[in-house]
C-alpha angles and dihedrals in degrees: 000000000000107000148109127249127199106215130189102218116209125219117268096043129094120227087248089055090057092051091046091054091048091051087061092047096050099030097233137108091208097096129119140159139223117233121009120244119204117241090254092053129081138189141063119025121171107212122195123207129193115329089000087079086075091072096057094106091054098054102042121087097049130135117270138201125216141178110217133189121211130194124200128224107050146046125209133204089250094043090238138083093266096063133084114278109245102165135028137182140180117270118249133179115273117186123226089241090057092050091049089050090054093047092050091048089062095052091108146081112274143147109270127199108227120222120262087242091068127108093234110134125234115184090348095307129103118245094236089056090057089048093052090052093046092241118150115224136171108258115218114231120232130213109240135169126222105199099181141358122192127186111228102176141343140186138161092288100051144295146259124227142174119230134188110202143170123256112280095036116134109212092201088057090048089053090050090052093048090050090052089052090051090046095232134102117252141157138208111261103174137013129189122180103214101176141014129172091351093307111125127202089248088067093054128099126222117248091234090055092049089054088055092052094256107128145111122240127209122202124230095252092050091055096044091051088065089071110019139042117247126234123191108218119200100212107063092177091064091055095045089051091051094239123167111252138196119235129168098231138125094212121108093216133027135186106228118212134181123200088350095304123116112248110167150328114253130190132204116255100168144347103332090334120124132184130202115261097176135356113224103183 
């Protein structure tokens, strides 16, 4: 089975847990996913099965949309409700207008400090491994872009907002930064990924339904077309042999097909010259 599933991950499971369950369902070890969701988080997971695992590199690194819940009064070592509380403060009234002002302030490109619970590597070791060992380390900042923030609801205890961000953005870090702007401690209490690479949560199937045989499949070409233009090339042998080809196109990357079947992803290396990045046949 060489296909793609859009799965709505539920809270309490790791992304690996989802893949492990699907390996049992489909009887194959060749299953992967694009974009890890923390156990606390829920929402869109793109799962690749069989030969579809070959396209992973072409569908990661896309913008994402989330709905996040925030609670006032405390900060944890993980920046979310599941961590150890390290700082507290008294609650005070914060108007919706003030929250909106803070959200709008962070609609920008800036250098964000990732959480210590992340899998970012420093000197060949993941940050969360340093945290578990109690070792202090300088965390490298990452350039991220927050395209849009929208307040959904707010009360005296916290607020909920929708955010559209670039790949590599940590929403818990964004929440920390917004809290600093508001001059109050707060932590992430819920996180739902509602869209990634044009795939919305409404298009996703529940894991329990998939186990019952109720699911929608998406072929490799369908998924790649969400990000790249498609070019039908007449000489399939050239593509299968990984030859460089000449195509009159302005696009940096193309999905090459032959007789309607996806063959490879090619990228431009010169004027009208393209080389094979990955064969998909």
